[in-house]
PDBQT receptor file of N, H, CA, C and O in Angstrom, charges set to zero:
ATOM      1  N   MET A   1     -21.366  14.112   7.795  1.00  0.00    +0.000 N 
ATOM      2  CA  MET A   1     -20.415  13.441   6.888  1.00  0.00    +0.000 C 
ATOM      3  C   MET A   1     -19.050  13.300   7.558  1.00  0.00    +0.000 C 
ATOM      4  O   MET A   1     -18.574  14.225   8.216  1.00  0.00    +0.000 OA
ATOM      5  N   ILE A   2     -18.440  12.161   7.388  1.00  0.00    +0.000 N 
ATOM      6  H   ILE A   2     -18.826  11.410   6.853  1.00  0.00    +0.000 HD
ATOM      7  CA  ILE A   2     -17.105  11.930   7.929  1.00  0.00    +0.000 C 
ATOM      8  C   ILE A   2     -16.083  12.403   6.906  1.00  0.00    +0.000 C 
ATOM      9  O   ILE A   2     -16.172  12.067   5.725  1.00  0.00    +0.000 OA
ATOM     10  N   ASN A   3     -15.115  13.186   7.367  1.00  0.00    +0.000 N 
ATOM     11  H   ASN A   3     -15.043  13.459   8.326  1.00  0.00    +0.000 HD
ATOM     12  CA  ASN A   3     -14.076  13.678   6.462  1.00  0.00    +0.000 C 
ATOM     13  C   ASN A   3     -12.986  12.630   6.360  1.00  0.00    +0.000 C 
ATOM     14  O   ASN A   3     -12.241  12.403   7.313  1.00  0.00    +0.000 OA
ATOM     15  N   VAL A   4     -12.894  11.995   5.206  1.00  0.00    +0.000 N 
ATOM     16  H   VAL A   4     -13.500  12.180   4.432  1.00  0.00    +0.000 HD
ATOM     17  CA  VAL A   4     -11.943  10.895   5.033  1.00  0.00    +0.000 C 
ATOM     18  C   VAL A   4     -10.510  11.390   5.137  1.00  0.00    +0.000 C 
ATOM     19  O   VAL A   4      -9.645  10.686   5.657  1.00  0.00    +0.000 OA
ATOM     20  N   LYS A   5     -10.253  12.601   4.643  1.00  0.00    +0.000 N 
ATOM     21  H   LYS A   5     -10.956  13.173   4.220  1.00  0.00    +0.000 HD
ATOM     22  CA  LYS A   5      -8.886  13.124   4.699  1.00  0.00    +0.000 C 
ATOM     23  C   LYS A   5      -8.444  13.313   6.146  1.00  0.00    +0.000 C 
ATOM     24  O   LYS A   5      -7.300  13.017   6.489  1.00  0.00    +0.000 OA
ATOM     25  N   ASN A   6      -9.349  13.807   6.998  1.00  0.00    +0.000 N 
ATOM     26  H   ASN A   6     -10.279  14.047   6.719  1.00  0.00    +0.000 HD
ATOM     27  CA  ASN A   6      -9.000  13.979   8.402  1.00  0.00    +0.000 C 
ATOM     28  C   ASN A   6      -8.717  12.636   9.063  1.00  0.00    +0.000 C 
ATOM     29  O   ASN A   6      -7.761  12.508   9.829  1.00  0.00    +0.000 OA
ATOM     30  N   ILE A   7      -9.533  11.647   8.776  1.00  0.00    +0.000 N 
ATOM     31  H   ILE A   7     -10.310  11.750   8.154  1.00  0.00    +0.000 HD
ATOM     32  CA  ILE A   7      -9.318  10.319   9.352  1.00  0.00    +0.000 C 
ATOM     33  C   ILE A   7      -7.971   9.768   8.892  1.00  0.00    +0.000 C 
ATOM     34  O   ILE A   7      -7.219   9.209   9.689  1.00  0.00    +0.000 OA
ATOM     35  N   GLY A   8      -7.670   9.929   7.601  1.00  0.00    +0.000 N 
ATOM     36  H   GLY A   8      -8.282  10.384   6.954  1.00  0.00    +0.000 HD
ATOM     37  CA  GLY A   8      -6.422   9.408   7.064  1.00  0.00    +0.000 C 
ATOM     38  C   GLY A   8      -5.204  10.057   7.684  1.00  0.00    +0.000 C 
ATOM     39  O   GLY A   8      -4.178   9.403   7.877  1.00  0.00    +0.000 OA
ATOM     40  N   SER A   9      -5.310  11.359   8.003  1.00  0.00    +0.000 N 
ATOM     41  H   SER A   9      -6.143  11.889   7.847  1.00  0.00    +0.000 HD
ATOM     42  CA  SER A   9      -4.157  12.044   8.576  1.00  0.00    +0.000 C 
ATOM     43  C   SER A   9      -3.969  11.675  10.044  1.00  0.00    +0.000 C 
ATOM     44  O   SER A   9      -2.846  11.682  10.549  1.00  0.00    +0.000 OA
ATOM     45  N   LYS A  10      -5.062  11.354  10.726  1.00  0.00    +0.000 N 
ATOM     46  H   LYS A  10      -5.974  11.349  10.316  1.00  0.00    +0.000 HD
ATOM     47  CA  LYS A  10      -4.972  11.004  12.139  1.00  0.00    +0.000 C 
ATOM     48  C   LYS A  10      -4.616   9.534  12.344  1.00  0.00    +0.000 C 
ATOM     49  O   LYS A  10      -3.878   9.190  13.268  1.00  0.00    +0.000 OA
ATOM     50  N   PHE A  11      -5.143   8.673  11.480  1.00  0.00    +0.000 N 
ATOM     51  H   PHE A  11      -5.742   8.953  10.730  1.00  0.00    +0.000 HD
ATOM     52  CA  PHE A  11      -4.952   7.238  11.647  1.00  0.00    +0.000 C 
ATOM     53  C   PHE A  11      -4.485   6.598  10.342  1.00  0.00    +0.000 C 
ATOM     54  O   PHE A  11      -5.172   5.721   9.818  1.00  0.00    +0.000 OA
ATOM     55  N   PRO A  12      -3.348   7.006   9.807  1.00  0.00    +0.000 N 
ATOM     56  CA  PRO A  12      -2.940   6.493   8.495  1.00  0.00    +0.000 C 
ATOM     57  C   PRO A  12      -2.730   4.984   8.491  1.00  0.00    +0.000 C 
ATOM     58  O   PRO A  12      -3.093   4.308   7.529  1.00  0.00    +0.000 OA
ATOM     59  N   THR A  13      -2.148   4.456   9.559  1.00  0.00    +0.000 N 
ATOM     60  H   THR A  13      -1.853   5.005  10.341  1.00  0.00    +0.000 HD
ATOM     61  CA  THR A  13      -1.868   3.020   9.597  1.00  0.00    +0.000 C 
ATOM     62  C   THR A  13      -3.163   2.218   9.640  1.00  0.00    +0.000 C 
ATOM     63  O   THR A  13      -3.310   1.227   8.925  1.00  0.00    +0.000 OA
ATOM     64  N   GLU A  14      -4.099   2.649  10.480  1.00  0.00    +0.000 N 
ATOM     65  H   GLU A  14      -3.979   3.454  11.061  1.00  0.00    +0.000 HD
ATOM     66  CA  GLU A  14      -5.362   1.930  10.600  1.00  0.00    +0.000 C 
ATOM     67  C   GLU A  14      -6.129   1.946   9.289  1.00  0.00    +0.000 C 
ATOM     68  O   GLU A  14      -6.671   0.926   8.866  1.00  0.00    +0.000 OA
ATOM     69  N   VAL A  15      -6.172   3.115   8.645  1.00  0.00    +0.000 N 
ATOM     70  H   VAL A  15      -5.731   3.944   8.989  1.00  0.00    +0.000 HD
ATOM     71  CA  VAL A  15      -6.913   3.222   7.386  1.00  0.00    +0.000 C 
ATOM     72  C   VAL A  15      -6.281   2.336   6.327  1.00  0.00    +0.000 C 
ATOM     73  O   VAL A  15      -6.984   1.662   5.574  1.00  0.00    +0.000 OA
ATOM     74  N   THR A  16      -4.951   2.333   6.268  1.00  0.00    +0.000 N 
ATOM     75  H   THR A  16      -4.379   2.880   6.880  1.00  0.00    +0.000 HD
ATOM     76  CA  THR A  16      -4.262   1.502   5.278  1.00  0.00    +0.000 C 
ATOM     77  C   THR A  16      -4.538   0.027   5.541  1.00  0.00    +0.000 C 
ATOM     78  O   THR A  16      -4.780  -0.739   4.608  1.00  0.00    +0.000 OA
ATOM     79  N   THR A  17      -4.503  -0.370   6.806  1.00  0.00    +0.000 N 
ATOM     80  H   THR A  17      -4.307   0.252   7.564  1.00  0.00    +0.000 HD
ATOM     81  CA  THR A  17      -4.746  -1.768   7.147  1.00  0.00    +0.000 C 
ATOM     82  C   THR A  17      -6.157  -2.185   6.763  1.00  0.00    +0.000 C 
ATOM     83  O   THR A  17      -6.363  -3.275   6.229  1.00  0.00    +0.000 OA
ATOM     84  N   ILE A  18      -7.126  -1.318   7.032  1.00  0.00    +0.000 N 
ATOM     85  H   ILE A  18      -6.958  -0.433   7.466  1.00  0.00    +0.000 HD
ATOM     86  CA  ILE A  18      -8.511  -1.630   6.672  1.00  0.00    +0.000 C 
ATOM     87  C   ILE A  18      -8.634  -1.796   5.164  1.00  0.00    +0.000 C 
ATOM     88  O   ILE A  18      -9.285  -2.725   4.687  1.00  0.00    +0.000 OA
ATOM     89  N   ALA A  19      -8.006  -0.892   4.414  1.00  0.00    +0.000 N 
ATOM     90  H   ALA A  19      -7.477  -0.137   4.801  1.00  0.00    +0.000 HD
ATOM     91  CA  ALA A  19      -8.077  -0.969   2.953  1.00  0.00    +0.000 C 
ATOM     92  C   ALA A  19      -7.459  -2.267   2.453  1.00  0.00    +0.000 C 
ATOM     93  O   ALA A  19      -7.996  -2.909   1.551  1.00  0.00    +0.000 OA
ATOM     94  N   GLN A  20      -6.325  -2.655   3.044  1.00  0.00    +0.000 N 
ATOM     95  H   GLN A  20      -5.889  -2.134   3.777  1.00  0.00    +0.000 HD
ATOM     96  CA  GLN A  20      -5.672  -3.901   2.634  1.00  0.00    +0.000 C 
ATOM     97  C   GLN A  20      -6.543  -5.103   2.975  1.00  0.00    +0.000 C 
ATOM     98  O   GLN A  20      -6.622  -6.054   2.198  1.00  0.00    +0.000 OA
ATOM     99  N   ASN A  21      -7.200  -5.064   4.136  1.00  0.00    +0.000 N 
ATOM    100  H   ASN A  21      -7.136  -4.291   4.767  1.00  0.00    +0.000 HD
ATOM    101  CA  ASN A  21      -8.078  -6.166   4.515  1.00  0.00    +0.000 C 
ATOM    102  C   ASN A  21      -9.243  -6.287   3.551  1.00  0.00    +0.000 C 
ATOM    103  O   ASN A  21      -9.630  -7.393   3.173  1.00  0.00    +0.000 OA
ATOM    104  N   ILE A  22      -9.808  -5.141   3.147  1.00  0.00    +0.000 N 
ATOM    105  H   ILE A  22      -9.494  -4.243   3.454  1.00  0.00    +0.000 HD
ATOM    106  CA  ILE A  22     -10.926  -5.164   2.202  1.00  0.00    +0.000 C 
ATOM    107  C   ILE A  22     -10.478  -5.780   0.889  1.00  0.00    +0.000 C 
ATOM    108  O   ILE A  22     -11.189  -6.602   0.310  1.00  0.00    +0.000 OA
ATOM    109  N   ARG A  23      -9.292  -5.384   0.414  1.00  0.00    +0.000 N 
ATOM    110  H   ARG A  23      -8.714  -4.717   0.884  1.00  0.00    +0.000 HD
ATOM    111  CA  ARG A  23      -8.794  -5.938  -0.852  1.00  0.00    +0.000 C 
ATOM    112  C   ARG A  23      -8.595  -7.445  -0.734  1.00  0.00    +0.000 C 
ATOM    113  O   ARG A  23      -8.946  -8.194  -1.646  1.00  0.00    +0.000 OA
ATOM    114  N   ALA A  24      -8.032  -7.888   0.388  1.00  0.00    +0.000 N 
ATOM    115  H   ALA A  24      -7.748  -7.279   1.129  1.00  0.00    +0.000 HD
ATOM    116  CA  ALA A  24      -7.788  -9.316   0.572  1.00  0.00    +0.000 C 
ATOM    117  C   ALA A  24      -9.103 -10.090   0.605  1.00  0.00    +0.000 C 
ATOM    118  O   ALA A  24      -9.222 -11.148  -0.014  1.00  0.00    +0.000 OA
ATOM    119  N   ILE A  25     -10.084  -9.562   1.325  1.00  0.00    +0.000 N 
ATOM    120  H   ILE A  25      -9.987  -8.703   1.828  1.00  0.00    +0.000 HD
ATOM    121  CA  ILE A  25     -11.376 -10.243   1.429  1.00  0.00    +0.000 C 
ATOM    122  C   ILE A  25     -12.055 -10.308   0.074  1.00  0.00    +0.000 C 
ATOM    123  O   ILE A  25     -12.574 -11.355  -0.314  1.00  0.00    +0.000 OA
ATOM    124  N   THR A  26     -12.057  -9.188  -0.654  1.00  0.00    +0.000 N 
ATOM    125  H   THR A  26     -11.636  -8.337  -0.339  1.00  0.00    +0.000 HD
ATOM    126  CA  THR A  26     -12.748  -9.170  -1.943  1.00  0.00    +0.000 C 
ATOM    127  C   THR A  26     -12.061 -10.089  -2.943  1.00  0.00    +0.000 C 
ATOM    128  O   THR A  26     -12.728 -10.716  -3.766  1.00  0.00    +0.000 OA
ATOM    129  N   SER A  27     -10.732 -10.174  -2.881  1.00  0.00    +0.000 N 
ATOM    130  H   SER A  27     -10.190  -9.664  -2.213  1.00  0.00    +0.000 HD
ATOM    131  CA  SER A  27     -10.031 -11.072  -3.809  1.00  0.00    +0.000 C 
ATOM    132  C   SER A  27     -10.335 -12.531  -3.467  1.00  0.00    +0.000 C 
ATOM    133  O   SER A  27     -10.450 -13.366  -4.364  1.00  0.00    +0.000 OA
ATOM    134  N   LYS A  28     -10.467 -12.841  -2.164  1.00  0.00    +0.000 N 
ATOM    135  H   LYS A  28     -10.374 -12.162  -1.435  1.00  0.00    +0.000 HD
ATOM    136  CA  LYS A  28     -10.833 -14.203  -1.773  1.00  0.00    +0.000 C 
ATOM    137  C   LYS A  28     -12.236 -14.540  -2.261  1.00  0.00    +0.000 C 
ATOM    138  O   LYS A  28     -12.488 -15.642  -2.749  1.00  0.00    +0.000 OA
ATOM    139  N   ILE A  29     -13.148 -13.574  -2.125  1.00  0.00    +0.000 N 
ATOM    140  H   ILE A  29     -12.943 -12.679  -1.729  1.00  0.00    +0.000 HD
ATOM    141  CA  ILE A  29     -14.513 -13.795  -2.598  1.00  0.00    +0.000 C 
ATOM    142  C   ILE A  29     -14.504 -14.038  -4.101  1.00  0.00    +0.000 C 
ATOM    143  O   ILE A  29     -15.186 -14.933  -4.601  1.00  0.00    +0.000 OA
ATOM    144  N   ALA A  30     -13.728 -13.234  -4.813  1.00  0.00    +0.000 N 
ATOM    145  H   ALA A  30     -13.174 -12.507  -4.407  1.00  0.00    +0.000 HD
ATOM    146  CA  ALA A  30     -13.678 -13.360  -6.274  1.00  0.00    +0.000 C 
ATOM    147  C   ALA A  30     -13.164 -14.737  -6.676  1.00  0.00    +0.000 C 
ATOM    148  O   ALA A  30     -13.722 -15.374  -7.569  1.00  0.00    +0.000 OA
ATOM    149  N   ARG A  31     -12.099 -15.198  -6.017  1.00  0.00    +0.000 N 
ATOM    150  H   ARG A  31     -11.645 -14.680  -5.291  1.00  0.00    +0.000 HD
ATOM    151  CA  ARG A  31     -11.562 -16.524  -6.337  1.00  0.00    +0.000 C 
ATOM    152  C   ARG A  31     -12.580 -17.608  -5.987  1.00  0.00    +0.000 C 
ATOM    153  O   ARG A  31     -12.731 -18.588  -6.717  1.00  0.00    +0.000 OA
ATOM    154  N   GLY A  32     -13.269 -17.425  -4.874  1.00  0.00    +0.000 N 
ATOM    155  H   GLY A  32     -13.146 -16.630  -4.281  1.00  0.00    +0.000 HD
ATOM    156  CA  GLY A  32     -14.261 -18.406  -4.466  1.00  0.00    +0.000 C 
ATOM    157  C   GLY A  32     -15.411 -18.509  -5.453  1.00  0.00    +0.000 C 
ATOM    158  O   GLY A  32     -15.980 -19.586  -5.628  1.00  0.00    +0.000 OA
ATOM    159  N   MET A  33     -15.758 -17.411  -6.094  1.00  0.00    +0.000 N 
ATOM    160  H   MET A  33     -15.296 -16.536  -5.951  1.00  0.00    +0.000 HD
ATOM    161  CA  MET A  33     -16.845 -17.407  -7.059  1.00  0.00    +0.000 C 
ATOM    162  C   MET A  33     -16.353 -17.778  -8.451  1.00  0.00    +0.000 C 
ATOM    163  O   MET A  33     -17.157 -17.914  -9.373  1.00  0.00    +0.000 OA
ATOM    164  N   GLY A  34     -15.045 -17.943  -8.614  1.00  0.00    +0.000 N 
ATOM    165  H   GLY A  34     -14.392 -17.832  -7.864  1.00  0.00    +0.000 HD
ATOM    166  CA  GLY A  34     -14.502 -18.322  -9.903  1.00  0.00    +0.000 C 
ATOM    167  C   GLY A  34     -14.547 -17.200 -10.917  1.00  0.00    +0.000 C 
ATOM    168  O   GLY A  34     -14.604 -17.443 -12.122  1.00  0.00    +0.000 OA
ATOM    169  N   SER A  35     -14.521 -15.960 -10.426  1.00  0.00    +0.000 N 
ATOM    170  H   SER A  35     -14.475 -15.762  -9.447  1.00  0.00    +0.000 HD
ATOM    171  CA  SER A  35     -14.577 -14.811 -11.321  1.00  0.00    +0.000 C 
ATOM    172  C   SER A  35     -13.511 -13.806 -10.927  1.00  0.00    +0.000 C 
ATOM    173  O   SER A  35     -13.011 -13.819  -9.802  1.00  0.00    +0.000 OA
ATOM    174  N   ASP A  36     -13.170 -12.941 -11.859  1.00  0.00    +0.000 N 
ATOM    175  H   ASP A  36     -13.576 -12.930 -12.773  1.00  0.00    +0.000 HD
ATOM    176  CA  ASP A  36     -12.270 -11.852 -11.514  1.00  0.00    +0.000 C 
ATOM    177  C   ASP A  36     -13.076 -10.780 -10.779  1.00  0.00    +0.000 C 
ATOM    178  O   ASP A  36     -14.294 -10.714 -10.946  1.00  0.00    +0.000 OA
ATOM    179  N   PRO A  37     -12.425  -9.941  -9.971  1.00  0.00    +0.000 N 
ATOM    180  CA  PRO A  37     -13.153  -8.958  -9.155  1.00  0.00    +0.000 C 
ATOM    181  C   PRO A  37     -14.088  -8.071  -9.964  1.00  0.00    +0.000 C 
ATOM    182  O   PRO A  37     -15.204  -7.796  -9.521  1.00  0.00    +0.000 OA
ATOM    183  N   GLU A  38     -13.666  -7.618 -11.134  1.00  0.00    +0.000 N 
ATOM    184  H   GLU A  38     -12.760  -7.840 -11.494  1.00  0.00    +0.000 HD
ATOM    185  CA  GLU A  38     -14.505  -6.711 -11.911  1.00  0.00    +0.000 C 
ATOM    186  C   GLU A  38     -15.801  -7.388 -12.348  1.00  0.00    +0.000 C 
ATOM    187  O   GLU A  38     -16.834  -6.732 -12.481  1.00  0.00    +0.000 OA
ATOM    188  N   ALA A  39     -15.742  -8.692 -12.571  1.00  0.00    +0.000 N 
ATOM    189  H   ALA A  39     -14.903  -9.224 -12.463  1.00  0.00    +0.000 HD
ATOM    190  CA  ALA A  39     -16.918  -9.404 -13.065  1.00  0.00    +0.000 C 
ATOM    191  C   ALA A  39     -18.031  -9.435 -12.028  1.00  0.00    +0.000 C 
ATOM    192  O   ALA A  39     -19.205  -9.526 -12.386  1.00  0.00    +0.000 OA
ATOM    193  N   ILE A  40     -17.678  -9.362 -10.750  1.00  0.00    +0.000 N 
ATOM    194  H   ILE A  40     -16.724  -9.288 -10.460  1.00  0.00    +0.000 HD
ATOM    195  CA  ILE A  40     -18.704  -9.384  -9.708  1.00  0.00    +0.000 C 
ATOM    196  C   ILE A  40     -18.794  -8.047  -8.986  1.00  0.00    +0.000 C 
ATOM    197  O   ILE A  40     -19.301  -7.971  -7.867  1.00  0.00    +0.000 OA
ATOM    198  N   GLY A  41     -18.295  -6.987  -9.635  1.00  0.00    +0.000 N 
ATOM    199  H   GLY A  41     -17.883  -7.049 -10.544  1.00  0.00    +0.000 HD
ATOM    200  CA  GLY A  41     -18.515  -5.640  -9.139  1.00  0.00    +0.000 C 
ATOM    201  C   GLY A  41     -17.670  -5.251  -7.946  1.00  0.00    +0.000 C 
ATOM    202  O   GLY A  41     -18.076  -4.384  -7.172  1.00  0.00    +0.000 OA
ATOM    203  N   LEU A  42     -16.502  -5.865  -7.769  1.00  0.00    +0.000 N 
ATOM    204  H   LEU A  42     -16.172  -6.569  -8.398  1.00  0.00    +0.000 HD
ATOM    205  CA  LEU A  42     -15.667  -5.527  -6.623  1.00  0.00    +0.000 C 
ATOM    206  C   LEU A  42     -14.507  -4.615  -7.006  1.00  0.00    +0.000 C 
ATOM    207  O   LEU A  42     -13.614  -4.372  -6.194  1.00  0.00    +0.000 OA
ATOM    208  N   ASN A  43     -14.516  -4.109  -8.240  1.00  0.00    +0.000 N 
ATOM    209  H   ASN A  43     -15.241  -4.307  -8.899  1.00  0.00    +0.000 HD
ATOM    210  CA  ASN A  43     -13.410  -3.263  -8.675  1.00  0.00    +0.000 C 
ATOM    211  C   ASN A  43     -13.327  -1.981  -7.859  1.00  0.00    +0.000 C 
ATOM    212  O   ASN A  43     -12.269  -1.355  -7.812  1.00  0.00    +0.000 OA
ATOM    213  N   LEU A  44     -14.421  -1.576  -7.214  1.00  0.00    +0.000 N 
ATOM    214  H   LEU A  44     -15.281  -2.085  -7.252  1.00  0.00    +0.000 HD
ATOM    215  CA  LEU A  44     -14.379  -0.383  -6.375  1.00  0.00    +0.000 C 
ATOM    216  C   LEU A  44     -13.460  -0.600  -5.177  1.00  0.00    +0.000 C 
ATOM    217  O   LEU A  44     -12.806   0.332  -4.710  1.00  0.00    +0.000 OA
ATOM    218  N   PHE A  45     -13.415  -1.849  -4.679  1.00  0.00    +0.000 N 
ATOM    219  H   PHE A  45     -13.946  -2.606  -5.058  1.00  0.00    +0.000 HD
ATOM    220  CA  PHE A  45     -12.609  -2.139  -3.502  1.00  0.00    +0.000 C 
ATOM    221  C   PHE A  45     -11.173  -2.503  -3.863  1.00  0.00    +0.000 C 
ATOM    222  O   PHE A  45     -10.241  -2.180  -3.126  1.00  0.00    +0.000 OA
ATOM    223  N   THR A  46     -11.000  -3.171  -4.988  1.00  0.00    +0.000 N 
ATOM    224  H   THR A  46     -11.757  -3.434  -5.586  1.00  0.00    +0.000 HD
ATOM    225  CA  THR A  46      -9.674  -3.671  -5.328  1.00  0.00    +0.000 C 
ATOM    226  C   THR A  46      -8.860  -2.669  -6.131  1.00  0.00    +0.000 C 
ATOM    227  O   THR A  46      -7.685  -2.908  -6.410  1.00  0.00    +0.000 OA
ATOM    228  N   GLY A  47      -9.469  -1.553  -6.504  1.00  0.00    +0.000 N 
ATOM    229  H   GLY A  47     -10.424  -1.359  -6.277  1.00  0.00    +0.000 HD
ATOM    230  CA  GLY A  47      -8.744  -0.523  -7.228  1.00  0.00    +0.000 C 
ATOM    231  C   GLY A  47      -8.765  -0.740  -8.712  1.00  0.00    +0.000 C 
ATOM    232  O   GLY A  47      -8.191   0.052  -9.460  1.00  0.00    +0.000 OA
TER     233      GLY A  47
């Protein structure tokens, strides 16, 4: 198992950037499908 807390403490900028990219991608997908993120199950990524 990968310890997320350890990764976050070592690479905070990278982890934050990845999270932001995921949110941006999922929001684009949601708009493309004409639905809000929760309607297509992306609320886990968008918070």
